[in-house]
C-alpha positions in Angstrom: 275.9 48.0 -24.4 275.5 51.1 -22.3 277.9 52.7 -19.9 277.6 52.6 -16.2 275.3 55.6 -15.9 272.6 53.3 -17.4 272.9 50.6 -14.6 269.9 49.9 -12.4 270.7 48.3 -9.0 268.2 45.3 -8.9 266.6 45.1 -5.4 267.9 42.2 -3.4 265.5 40.4 -1.0 266.9 37.0 -0.4 264.3 34.7 1.2 262.2 37.4 2.8 258.6 36.6 1.7 256.6 39.1 -0.4 253.0 40.0 0.1 251.7 42.1 -2.7 248.7 42.8 -4.9 249.5 43.9 -8.4 247.5 45.4 -11.3 249.3 44.6 -14.7 248.8 47.2 -17.4 246.8 46.3 -20.7 248.1 43.8 -23.2 250.3 45.0 -25.9 249.1 42.4 -28.3 245.4 43.1 -27.7 245.8 46.8 -27.8 247.7 46.9 -31.1 245.3 44.5 -32.8 242.3 46.6 -31.5 244.0 49.7 -33.0 244.3 48.2 -36.4 240.7 46.9 -36.4 239.4 50.3 -35.1 241.3 52.0 -37.8 239.5 50.2 -40.7 236.0 50.1 -39.1 233.1 52.2 -40.5 232.5 54.2 -37.2 234.4 55.3 -34.1 235.7 52.9 -31.4 236.5 53.3 -27.7 239.3 51.4 -26.3 239.2 51.2 -22.5 242.3 50.4 -20.3 244.7 50.2 -23.3 248.4 49.8 -22.9 250.5 53.0 -22.8 253.9 52.0 -23.7 256.6 52.5 -26.4 255.1 49.9 -28.7 251.6 51.1 -28.5 252.8 54.8 -28.9 254.5 53.8 -32.1 251.4 52.1 -33.3 249.4 55.1 -32.4 251.8 57.5 -34.1 251.8 55.4 -37.2 248.1 55.4 -37.5 247.8 59.1 -37.2 250.5 59.6 -39.7 248.1 57.6 -42.2 245.2 60.1 -41.3 243.4 58.0 -38.5 242.1 60.2 -35.7 243.2 59.1 -32.3 242.3 61.1 -29.0 243.3 60.1 -25.5 240.8 60.8 -22.9 241.9 62.1 -19.4 241.6 58.6 -17.9 243.9 57.1 -20.6 241.1 55.6 -22.8 241.5 55.9 -26.5 238.9 57.2 -29.1 239.6 56.1 -32.5 237.9 57.8 -35.5 238.6 56.0 -38.9 239.4 58.2 -41.9 240.6 57.6 -45.4 244.2 56.6 -45.3 246.8 58.7 -47.2 250.3 59.6 -47.6 253.0 60.9 -47.9 253.8 59.6 -44.5 256.8 58.5 -42.5 256.3 55.8 -40.0 258.8 54.9 -37.3 258.3 51.3 -36.2 261.0 51.3 -33.4 261.8 47.8 -32.7 258.1 46.8 -32.3 257.2 43.5 -34.1 253.5 44.3 -34.2 254.1 47.8 -35.7 256.6 46.7 -38.3 254.5 43.8 -39.5 250.9 45.1 -38.9 251.1 48.5 -40.3 252.5 47.8 -43.9 249.5 45.7 -45.0 247.2 48.6 -43.7 249.3 51.3 -45.4 248.9 49.3 -48.6 245.3 50.5 -48.6 246.3 54.1 -48.5 246.9 56.5 -51.3 250.4 57.9 -51.6 254.0 57.2 -50.7 254.5 55.6 -47.2 258.0 55.2 -45.8 258.8 52.8 -43.0 262.0 52.7 -40.8 262.9 51.8 -37.3 265.7 51.1 -34.9 268.8 49.4 -36.2 267.7 46.1 -34.9 264.4 46.3 -36.8 266.5 46.1 -40.0 267.6 42.6 -39.0 264.3 41.2 -37.9 262.3 39.1 -40.4 259.7 40.9 -42.5 260.3 39.3 -45.8 257.1 37.0 -45.9 254.8 40.0 -45.3 256.4 42.0 -48.0 256.3 39.1 -50.5 252.7 38.5 -49.7 251.8 42.2 -50.3 253.7 42.2 -53.5 251.8 39.0 -54.7 248.6 41.1 -54.1 249.9 43.8 -56.5 251.4 46.3 -53.9 254.5 48.2 -55.3 257.1 48.2 -52.5 260.8 49.4 -52.7 263.1 47.5 -50.3 266.3 47.2 -52.6 265.6 43.5 -52.9 266.5 43.0 -49.2 262.8 42.2 -48.2 263.5 44.1 -45.0 263.3 47.6 -43.5 263.6 50.3 -44.4 261.0 50.2 -47.1 258.7 52.5 -49.2 255.1 51.5 -50.2 253.7 53.3 -53.3 250.0 52.7 -52.4 247.1 53.3 -54.8 244.4 52.8 -52.2 243.3 49.6 -53.6 244.1 46.1 -52.1 241.6 43.6 -53.9 242.7 40.6 -51.9 242.6 37.0 -53.2 245.0 34.2 -52.1 248.5 34.5 -50.6 251.2 32.0 -49.4 253.3 32.8 -46.3 256.1 31.1 -44.4 255.3 32.1 -40.9 257.8 29.7 -39.3 259.8 32.5 -37.8 256.8 34.6 -36.6 253.1 34.2 -36.2 252.8 37.9 -36.7 253.1 37.4 -40.5 249.7 35.7 -40.5 248.2 38.0 -38.0 249.3 41.0 -40.1 247.3 39.8 -43.2 244.3 38.5 -41.3 243.7 41.9 -39.6 243.3 43.9 -42.7 241.7 41.0 -44.9 238.1 42.0 -44.1 238.7 45.4 -45.8 239.9 43.7 -49.0 237.2 43.6 -51.8 237.5 39.9 -52.5 238.6 38.9 -48.8 241.7 36.9 -48.3 242.9 33.2 -48.2 246.2 33.1 -46.3 248.1 29.8 -46.6 250.9 29.0 -44.4 253.7 27.0 -46.2 256.4 26.7 -43.5 257.5 23.7 -41.5 256.2 25.1 -38.1 254.1 27.8 -36.7 255.3 29.4 -33.5 253.1 31.3 -31.0 249.8 29.8 -32.5 247.8 31.3 -29.6 248.5 34.8 -31.0 246.9 33.7 -34.1 244.0 32.5 -32.2 243.8 36.0 -30.5 243.6 37.6 -33.9 240.9 35.4 -35.1 238.8 35.8 -32.0 239.1 39.6 -32.3 238.0 39.5 -35.8 235.0 37.3 -35.0 234.0 39.6 -32.3 233.5 42.4 -34.9 231.4 40.1 -37.0 234.2 38.8 -39.5 233.8 35.3 -40.9 237.1 33.3 -40.5 237.4 29.9 -41.6 240.3 27.7 -40.5 241.5 24.7 -42.5 244.2 22.5 -41.0 246.1 19.7 -42.4 248.9 18.9 -40.0 251.4 21.9 -39.9 249.9 23.3 -43.1 247.0 25.7 -42.4 244.8 28.0 -44.2 242.7 30.9 -43.0 239.8 32.1 -45.2 238.6 35.6 -44.4 235.5 37.0 -46.0 235.1 40.7 -46.9 233.2 42.5 -44.1 232.2 45.9 -43.1 233.4 46.1 -39.5 231.6 48.5 -37.1 233.3 50.5 -34.4 232.9 49.2 -30.9 233.9 49.5 -27.2 236.4 47.2 -25.9 238.3 46.8 -22.6 241.8 45.8 -23.0 242.8 42.8 -20.9 245.9 42.9 -18.6 249.1 41.7 -20.4 249.5 38.2 -18.9 253.1 37.7 -20.1 254.2 40.8 -18.2 252.7 39.2 -15.1 255.5 36.6 -15.2 258.4 38.5 -13.3 255.8 39.5 -10.6 254.4 35.9 -10.2 258.1 34.7 -10.1 258.9 36.9 -7.3 256.6 34.8 -5.0 258.5 31.7 -6.0 262.0 33.2 -5.6 261.4 34.8 -2.3 258.4 32.9 -0.9 255.1 34.5 0.0 252.3 35.5 -2.3 251.3 37.7 -5.1 247.9 38.4 -6.4 247.3 39.5 -10.0 244.1 41.5 -10.2 241.5 41.1 -13.1 243.0 38.0 -14.6 240.6 37.2 -17.4 238.3 34.2 -16.8 238.7 33.2 -20.4 241.5 34.4 -22.8 243.6 33.6 -25.9 246.7 35.2 -24.4 249.6 32.8 -24.3 250.6 34.2 -20.8 247.6 32.3 -19.5 249.7 29.2 -19.6 251.9 30.6 -16.7 249.3 29.0 -14.4 250.2 25.6 -15.4 254.0 26.2 -16.0 254.6 27.7 -12.6 252.6 25.2 -10.9 254.8 22.5 -12.4 257.8 24.4 -11.0 256.3 24.3 -7.5 254.0 27.3 -7.1 250.5 27.0 -5.6 248.0 28.7 -7.9 244.6 29.9 -6.8 242.3 31.3 -9.5 239.4 33.1 -7.7 236.5 33.6 -10.1 233.6 35.8 -9.1 230.5 37.3 -10.6 232.4 40.6 -11.1 235.8 39.4 -12.1 238.7 37.1 -11.2 241.9 37.4 -9.5 245.0 35.1 -9.6 247.1 34.4 -6.5 250.4 32.6 -6.6 252.2 31.3 -3.4 255.7 30.0 -3.1 258.1 28.9 -0.4 261.3 29.9 -2.1 261.9 26.4 -3.5 261.7 26.1 -7.2 261.7 22.8 -9.2 263.3 22.4 -12.6 261.1 21.7 -15.6 261.4 20.1 -19.0 258.9 22.1 -21.1 258.2 22.9 -24.8 257.6 26.8 -25.0 257.1 26.8 -28.7 253.6 28.4 -28.4 254.5 30.6 -25.4 258.2 31.8 -26.3 257.8 35.2 -24.8 257.7 33.6 -21.4 261.3 32.1 -21.9 263.3 34.7 -20.1 261.2 34.6 -17.0 261.1 30.9 -17.0 264.9 30.7 -17.4 265.4 33.3 -14.4 263.4 30.8 -12.3 265.1 27.7 -13.6 268.7 29.1 -12.7 267.4 29.3 -9.1 265.8 25.8 -9.0 266.7 22.7 -7.2 267.0 20.5 -10.3 268.0 21.0 -14.0 265.6 22.4 -16.6 265.3 22.1 -20.3 263.3 24.8 -22.4 262.6 23.6 -25.8 261.0 24.6 -29.0 262.2 28.2 -29.0 264.5 28.6 -32.0 262.3 31.5 -33.2 263.4 33.5 -30.2 266.7 34.2 -32.0 264.8 36.6 -34.3 263.1 38.7 -31.7 264.3 42.0 -30.1 267.6 40.3 -29.8 268.8 36.7 -30.1 267.3 35.8 -26.8 268.8 32.3 -26.5 272.3 33.7 -26.9 271.6 36.7 -24.7 270.1 34.6 -21.9 272.9 32.1 -22.1 275.7 34.7 -22.1 274.5 36.9 -19.2 273.6 34.2 -16.8 276.8 32.2 -17.4 278.6 35.4 -16.9 277.1 35.5 -13.3 278.4 31.9 -12.6 275.4 30.1 -14.2 275.5 26.9 -16.3 273.4 27.1 -19.4 274.0 25.0 -22.4 272.6 26.5 -25.6 271.3 24.6 -28.6 269.8 26.0 -31.8 266.2 25.7 -30.4 266.7 24.9 -26.7 268.3 26.0 -23.4 269.5 23.4 -20.9 270.0 24.9 -17.4 271.8 23.3 -14.5 271.4 25.5 -11.3 274.8 26.8 -10.1 275.8 29.4 -7.4 275.5 32.8 -8.9 277.4 36.0 -8.0 276.7 39.7 -8.7 277.5 41.5 -11.8 276.2 43.5 -14.7 273.2 41.9 -16.6 273.2 43.2 -20.1 269.8 43.5 -21.8 270.4 44.2 -25.5 267.5 46.7 -25.6 265.2 43.6 -24.8 262.5 44.3 -22.3 262.1 40.7 -21.2 265.9 40.4 -20.6 265.6 43.4 -18.3 262.9 41.9 -16.2 264.6 38.6 -16.0 267.7 40.3 -14.6 265.6 41.9 -12.0 264.1 38.5 -11.0 267.6 36.9 -10.6 268.4 40.1 -8.6 265.9 39.2 -5.9 268.0 36.2 -4.9 271.5 37.2 -6.0 272.9 40.3 -4.3 274.8 42.9 -6.5 273.0 42.5 -9.9 273.1 45.7 -11.9 270.7 45.7 -14.9 271.8 47.6 -17.9 269.1 50.1 -19.5 266.2 49.1 -17.3 264.2 51.8 -19.3 263.9 49.4 -22.1 261.0 47.8 -20.1 258.9 50.8 -21.3 258.3 48.8 -24.6 255.5 47.0 -22.8 255.5 48.2 -19.2 255.1 52.0 -18.7 257.0 52.0 -15.2 258.5 48.6 -14.4 260.9 49.9 -11.7 258.0 51.7 -9.9 255.9 48.4 -10.0 258.8 46.3 -8.9 259.2 48.8 -6.0 255.5 48.4 -5.0 255.8 44.7 -5.3 258.6 44.5 -2.7 256.8 47.0 -0.4 253.9 44.8 -0.3 250.2 45.5 0.0 249.1 48.9 1.2 
């Protein structure tokens, strides 16, 4: 935990309605997947409106270290020029799940020694299933039998493919990491999930859709929780893609309309998307918000209106776990109890999110009972205090949300929001100042 110099006073608003129009930066999930696919295409790609944040910067730096040419244009777009991948290279994954899981399979196609390391928390986050899958495909990896970071890949430039089994019950990213590079394997790849459950399945659907958009054949075979993905070898061509806004990052801004009353419009909400954040429309409506999805021939905007009254909810967030901190922040201000279920996998994210949410909100006077895979929230009077974030961007935005209604909230290390939001404090201030 950081000292008082790193405390940010969350703006207090009470029940003064907000009126704002917000543009959310590009999706981290889409940006980093698009970067991987562009790196193994046979021609240049152009990414329009990509996210510029710590996670995407780490991905870009990692790809450059492997020899990929990436140029940022004056308006922020990215030009990606594929090139033969090579080492030696040292790649810093920070604490970015997509970087620590997507780049090692790609680096296995390079020639040379590739060293991976990251923030201290990255050493604790699960990576073993990806490492084991690559080893089963013949990749030489040094990890001290820990199956975790730091690690060194001794790559020979060949990854033939075949069949792999992976237990993705702790992260869907294990499957996406293998699927993204599968088209570049000589024999393609069959990925077989052998775990008991599969969290955040919409993110796998996102990966499949993006592969199919560049002409890759992906066949999905499902038998209950057991799933297989068959990817055919494909020469992918470079393309131009416009990155969707990050809908999960819309959650705190949408929540402000419910906490304070008033309305917030999120511009350019995609009419059709695989992003899990799209489920905010249903979840927040169930908690009392009025949602208006305005589709036009040129685009679509989503408006959310609230009265300041929030209803409790009993909901399974297994597929949309990243929304949990924001939903919890709303639930503690609701008029009835809530239960957030199916979220045991959040204990393995940037921090143990269930323990962190419980600890920080209860320290403010809240009443949360924590189970292995659930949070049971009974609204209680809250008071001011320090909201620690454990270097977790979604904890930081949750603290800001609570601060709208509870005076005297100080959020530790608000800068951690730069992981997926370039300037959250500035955007939050714009929200509270309203439309210009």
